[in-house]
N, C-alpha and C positions, 0 to 999 in steps of 0.2 A: 437409072435407065428403068424403066417399067412401062406397062400396058394397063389400059383401064377397060375394066368389064360392067356393062351396065344392065342393070335389071328392071325390066320395066317392058311389059308389052310383049316384047321378044327382047334376045340379046344384042345390043350395039356393043361396039369397039371403038374407042378414039381415045386421043390423051388431051387432056386439060386439067391441069393444076399449075394453081400460082397463091403467091403471098405478097404481098406489096408494102413498101414505107415502112417496113418494121412491125405493122401491127399485124400481129396473129387473128384476132376476130375481128369478127364486122356483122354489121344485121342491119337492114331497113325497118325503121320505127313506126312507119306511118303507112297507111294500105296505098297512097298513090306514087309511092317511091322518091318524095322529096325531101327525107330526113335519113339521112344514112350516120352511122355510128361505126367506129372503128374503137379499139383500145389492144393496149398490153400494159403489162405489168411486171413488175420483179417483187424481190423479198418486203421491199418497205413503201411502195409507191404503185400508182396507177394511174397511167396516161391516155387520155381522150382524145379522137378528133372528131368533129361533127360536121358535115356538109349538109346544108341545108338549102332548100330553093325560095330565098328569100333575101332582099338587103336590108332586115332591118335586124331586130337583136332574136336573137335564140335562147331558148331555156331548156336545160335539161337536168333532170332529179332522179333519187332516188329514195324511194314511199315504201312505207312500212307494211302498204295491203295494197297498191295501186292506185289511192286517191293523192289528194293534194294535201290533206291534212297531214302535218306533221311530217312535212317531206323534206329532204335536205336537196337543197334547189343552188345551181349555178346559173346565171345570165350573161350575156356577153354580146357583141357584136363588132362592126367596124364603124368607125366615123371618120369621113374624112382623110381613110387611109392610114388611120390610126386604131389600132384593135383596144377592145376594153372586156375587162371581164368583172363580176363583183359576185361575193359569195352571198346567200341569202337561206332562209328557211322558212317553212310554212308553219301557223300555230294551229292548234286545233279548231280553228275556224275557217280555216283556209286563208288567213290573213299571209300577205308576204313580207317580211321584214328582211332588212340587211342584215348580216351576222357580225358581232362586234368580232367576231375573229374570224379572219380572211385565210380559211385553208387552202382554197383554192388559185394554183398558179397560172397565169395564161403562161404557155410557151411558142404560139405563135397564132398571127390569125391572118385572114387575105377576103378580099371581097371582088368579084367582077359586077356585071349588069345584071346578072342572075342570082346567086350564091353567096354563100357566106360560109366561110371553113375556120371553124376555131378549132386549135390545140389545147388542152389545159391536164393539170397534174393535181393530185393530191395524196398525203399521208394515208396509207390504209387505215390507218388509226388514229385521229386526230384529237382525243380525248376533248373534244368539243360535245357536251351533250345537243347540240342542234345538228350537230353531225349522223349521217348513218354511219356506223363502223361497217367495211367491207370486208368481208370473210368471205371462206366458201361455201356461205350456206346459200338460197338462192333468195337473189331481190327482185323486185317490182321497179321496171324503169319507168318514168314518165315524161313527155317533151311535149314542148310546144316553140311556136316563133310568131313572130308580127312582122308586118310591113316596114313599120317604124324603129327606128333606135330608141335606146333607151334617153329619155330626157332628164331634166331639172329633178323632175316630182317622182321620179321612178318609172316602172316598164307598164304601159300599159296594157289594158286586159287585153289577152290573146284571143278573144272570141275563140270558131271553132277550130283553130288550127292548134291542137292540143290532141293529146290523147296518152294513151300507155302500152307497151311494150308487154306481151306476154313475158313471162319469167326467163329472167339468164343467171347464169352463175358467173359472174365476171371472173373469176381466179381459177377457173378451168382450164388446163394446159391445152394448147393446140391438139391440139389433136387432126311392073306391074300390070294390074291387068289393066286395059282399059274397057271400060262399059258402064251400063249405068247403076249408079248406086241404087239398091234397093229401098223401099216407101218403108223404113224403120229408123229406129235412134240410133241401132248398135248393129254394124256388121263387120265380118271376119271374112274376108276374102282370099282367097289361097292359091297359087296356080306354081308348079312344078318349073323346073329350068334344070337346064344343063351346063356347069360349070365348063367353060370354056376347057378344049383337049391341049395339057402341054406334052411334051416329050421329055419333060426331065420336071425334078421338084420345084415350085415357083414358092414364094411368097406373097400373101396379101399384106400388103403394109399399110394400106389407108383404106376407110370406107367410109362413104357421105351419103347423106339423104338427099333424095331429087324428088322433091315435094310439089307439085305443080302449083302453079302460081294461083293465089285465092284461095287454093283449098289447105292451108296452112292450119286451120283451125277444124278441118274434117277428118285427114290424116292424123290418128293419135297416137299409133305404134306400127313398127315395121318389126319382125321376127324373121331371121333366118333360120332353117333348118336343115339338118343333113338327112337325105334319104338313102334307102337300101340303093347301093350300087347295082343290083340284079334287077333294077326296076327296068320293066317293057319299054322301048325308045316310042311306043306307039302313044305313052302317058305324056310326054314331053310337051310343053304348053298347054295341057290341062288345065281349068280354073273352073271353080266353083266355090260355092261357100264354105267354109271352115266347120268343122265341128255339126255337118248338116246330115241327116240319115241316107241322101243319097249322093252324098260325095263319094268320089273315087278310092278303091279301096287302096291304090297306092299311096293316096295321103296318110294313113294311117302308118307305113313305115318310118316318116319323117319323123322321130322323135327328137333328136339330139340338136341343141340350138348352138348355132355357128356366131349368129351374132344378133344383137336388139340394139335397134333405137327405138328415142320414143318423143314423144311433142315437144318443142321448144330445142332440141337438142341440136348440137352440130355437127361436123363428121369428126370421126374416132381416126389418129393416128398412133400405131401402136409404138412402142419406145423402140431404138435402135436395134436390141438385142433379139429383137422378140417380131413372128409375121405369123401369121394364118396358112398353114401347109396345105396348100393342092398341089395333085399330081400326083402321088405316091398311094399304093394299095388302101390304107386306110384313111384316105382322104375325101373329101365330099367327088361327087363323080356328079350326083343330080342332088339339087337344093328345091325346095319348097318355101317359097316368101309368102310370108302370113298378114295381110296389109290390116288394121285395124280401124275402120272408119266409125267416128262417133258425129251423128248427125241429130242432135236432139231438136232442133228446127226444121227438122222433116224436108229437107230441100228436095224437089225432085227434077229429073233428068240431068243429074249431076253425072259427067263422063270422068273419071282420072285417070291418070296413067303416072301416079307416083311411084317410086322406087329406088332402088339404090345403086350408087357408082363405086365398084371394087378397083382399087388400083393395085397391081401385080408385078412383082420381079423375078427373075431367074437370081439375084442376087440376094445369096441366102440368110439371112439373120442365125443366127449362134440354138436359138431355142424357138420350138412350136408353142404356138397358144392355145390353149383350152379355153372354155367356157364352163361353169357351174352354176347350176340355179339352186340357189338356197333360199329359206321363207317356208310361208307356209302352204301345203298342198293346197291347190285350188279346188277347193268343194264346199259344198254347201254345210259340211260340218263346221266352216271357218265361220261364225256368225257375231254379229254386234247389235247390243238392244238399243232401241230407239232412246231420243232425249238425252244422250250424254255428253255433257262438255267433253268429257275425254276418257277415252276407252283402250285399252294397251293391248297387241296382240303380239305373240312371240313366236315365229318359226325356226323348227332348231335343226341347224345339220350338227347330227349327233356325234359324239366320241366316237360309238360305235359306228357307224357309218365311213367315218375317217379312218378307224383303226383298220376297220378290214380293206377298204380301198386304197386306200393310200399303201397300208402295210404292206400289200401286195405290189403295188404300182410302184412306189416310189417313197420307199423307207424314209430317204433323207428330206422327204416333205417337197413341198413346191411353193412358188412363189406367185403373189397376189400382186397386179399391178395396177390395177383399176378396179371398181364398180358402178355399177347402177344400181340405184335403189327406185323400187316401183310401185305404186299405189293407186288408186282412184281418187273419186272426188270428196271422201268423208277423212282421206289422210293430212296430216300436217305435220309429222315429223317423224324421218324414220334414221334408225341407226344399226349398222351391223357391229353386233358386238364379238369379240374374242377371247376366249378361255384356253388357258394352259395347265392342267393340275388343278382345277377348281380356282384357279387365281385369275383375277381378269384383265387383261391386256389393255391397250388404249384401243376404241373404236377401229375397227376396217377404215368405216365412212360412217358418216352422218349428215344428216341435212334437218335442221331443228324449226325450219322455216319452207316444208314441204309444200311446191305447188304442182297439181296434178298436171297444168298446161306447159310444165318446162320439166323435163326428164333428160340428163344423158348421163354418159360415164365421166365418174370421176378418177382422174389419175390420181394414185398415192405419192404424197411427196416421197416416201421412202418403202419399197417395196415389202411386203410383208411373207415372214416365211409362215406357210400352214403345215404343221406336223400329223401324223398319226395320232390320235387319241385326242387333239387339239376337239374345241367345239365351238361353234358360232352359234349365236341368235341374231336372227332379225326381228326387230322392235318397231313397231309401227304403233303411232299413238294416233287417232281418228278422235272426231266429233261428229255425233248422229243426235245433237241437237235441232229441231224441227222437225225431224223424221220421225211418223207416226208408225212405222212395222221395224222388223228387225233387217239389217243390212246384212244379205247373202254373200259369202265368198262365191264367185264368179266371173264370168267374162264381160258382162255390160261394164260402161263406165259407174251406174248406178250401183252395181255389186261392187264388191271390195275384193284386192287382193292385198299380198305383203312379199315382198321378192325383193331379193337382191343377189343381180348377176355378176359372180367375179371372174374377172379375165385373169389369167395364170399361167405360167409356164413350170417346166415341162409339160407336155399335156398326157393325160393318165386318162384311162376310163372310164370316166365318173362324170355323168350328165347332170342329174339331180340330188340333192343331199338337202331333205326336207323333212317335215314333220307334220301334223295335225292333231289337236285333239281329240280323243277317243269321244263317241257319241253318247253315250250312256249315262256318262257322269253330267252332262248337259242338258238331256232329259229328265232327270233325278231332280233335277235343280227346281222344275217347272211343277214337279210331282207325278210324272210319268209314271208307270210299274209295270206296263207291259206292252210290246209292240204285238203285232199281227204278225203269225208266222204260219208257214215260209215267209219270205220278203218276196213280194210278185210284182210290187208298182214300186216305182220310183215319183217322187220319196215314199219312205216306207209308210204305212198305217199306224196308228196307235188304235190299243184295244181297250187298253184301262188307263186310268178311271174312267168313269161314266163321260165327266165333261170334256175328255179327249176324245172319246170312243167314235171311229170311222172320220178322223181327220189324219191328215198327214203331218208328220213330224212340223212340217215347216207352217201348216196353219196351227197348230198347238202354238207354236213358238211365239206367233202373234198374238193368239187368244189370252195368251198369258197377260196379267195385268202388271205392266213394267214401270218402275217407280225408279228414280235416281237412286238410291239405295238399295234397289234390289239388282239395279245393273251394275253396281259397285259391287257388291257381295257375287255376284255371278261371274264377274272379271276375275275378281279374286282366286274364285274356286277354279276357272277355265285354266288360271297360269300353273295352277297343280295337279293337273289332271294329267294320268300316264299319256304317252304319244305314238299315235299309229309312224313307224320310220318309213320315208322313202329314200331308198338309197338305189338309184339306176345306172345303168351302165349306159352306152351310146346303143342305136335304135330301139330293143323293145325288152334287153336282157336286163337281169336285175342282180345285183350283191345279195348274197344268203340273208343279211340282216334283214333288207325290204321285209314292210310288213308286219314285224315285231313290234310290241310294245314296250317301252322305256320309261323311265320317271323322268322331268325334267332335273337338271342337276341344282344342287344348292349353291347359291351364289354366296360365298363369303361379304363381299364389299362392291358396291357400285361403282366404278370407274366413269368419269366423266371425260368428255373430249378437253385435249389441254386450252388451258385459260391461255388466253392473249396478253400480253404485259402492254399496259398503254404509255406512251413515252409522253411528258408532259411537254406542252407547247413552249414552255421557257428552257426546256432542255436543247443542247447541242444539237443540229442534225448531223450527228458525226458517224463514220462507218463504224467507230469502235463502240457507241454506243448501239448502234443497231444490229451489230453483230450479237454482243453480251445478250441483247434481248431477245435474238432467235435462239440462241444456246439455250436460254432457259424455256423460252416458250414451246421449241420443237423437239426439244433433248438431241439436237445435232452435236452431242459430245464429242465425237471420235474428228468431226470435220472440226469440231472449234478448236481442239487442241490441238489436231494439225498443221493450224494457221496460227 
């Protein structure tokens, strides 16, 4: 039993929730709604179903970069009532070849006068160099179809009936304001809503994005913040550009993140024992919804009413969920030199912050059950590293093929205990190759972020646990000796040496003659600088450690994500072999021994 709350333009209430045919995930691949994809997976295999508006062949592929070259492809159809399926691959010159090792298995196929439906499965890891391993990292999906079936000479060229889907993460578990968009490439738009009044405590158990059709590439992310519960009701429905000098003062009271969604993500379902609490004295009464629009083409006259759908129920779960924002404190002090093939940023949720906050609130620790990792266009890989007593544990989460156009919460295979005195590092790898100037930490998609949003339980009074490398060391690297004091402008101005005199520190950093060697040296230096600690409570309160300088921890040895044991094609596909592989791979020792 649940009720649905929808946030967009105004609040509306209705019930709508379904899954069909055992497929827990689905998406439309083409802009005209002619190519539907569904999928499900278990420990060792993945099963797809595609429904396409054609009576010819259909093609589906996994690409390393969204292009045809080096893709893992399957092509099939139905001829004279009999389904067929073949495993193919594309070489570096985009020529398609039939794979000697046929790893895709036809499950069923059917066809009517207008549509073809095919279902097929394969092992997540095939040990075939022509196949792409299916892991928890981001994958790029490509698609095609033709009006004719595959003939003796192979599939005919698909013509314009092909494309690529913004990235997805196949192994993820299931889980606004209307108005003209301003004429600029990046807009953050905010509106305040009131959570539906309930007479007793309820739990939100699922949140879904409601993205207006055709605006999938405009709406980059949606954040939901908890506001001051004493807000004047006259502010309800107030909407304005976020972070603007003229925005309502009430927006400044909305500090605590309740939920985060980013482009390409699906809805999120909380685990059966956890829910997002509403209806108690410390729960959200008013929320601010922040929608980030990315409009690099400067489309005009765009009206959007995207938002969120919240499912809530009086049937309470055991624990209340919370969200902690970790990573690099968003600031101009987070800077990336130009022309770098790889640059690494680290945002620390420090031992000192977790010791103070969890030590007082929850000495036995909290359990993290999902993570959303967030960066912008320069981002290439992200992981959330976990340390205890200077020993590194397995990463909380990782994505070695990060895609700006696809970001969503990853449910952890096993919940992770986070203790007072632990230390987290959100590590982001970027490439600034081709950029002529510094890339700055900031809000636009051309700026950068390095964040991990942790979903956890039970809820404690900790909203942000972040860090920022202190600025003095960064300025010394380019030769700055003195800044103008007192600081009266932002960004602040440089006083000496003469070559930087009367320049802002941004202008000075851009004036410096960067090279790959200097960029690498700068990166190594920044990772060793003392860090400003951000350790904030709900609202605008702070833990006492906030604002202090601490040194980054000494990392004794680096722990990589667990490697996956590849099963040879000649080995029997037995449950015993699969179970043993999983025991080795995921260290499910307790579960394995109990079996």
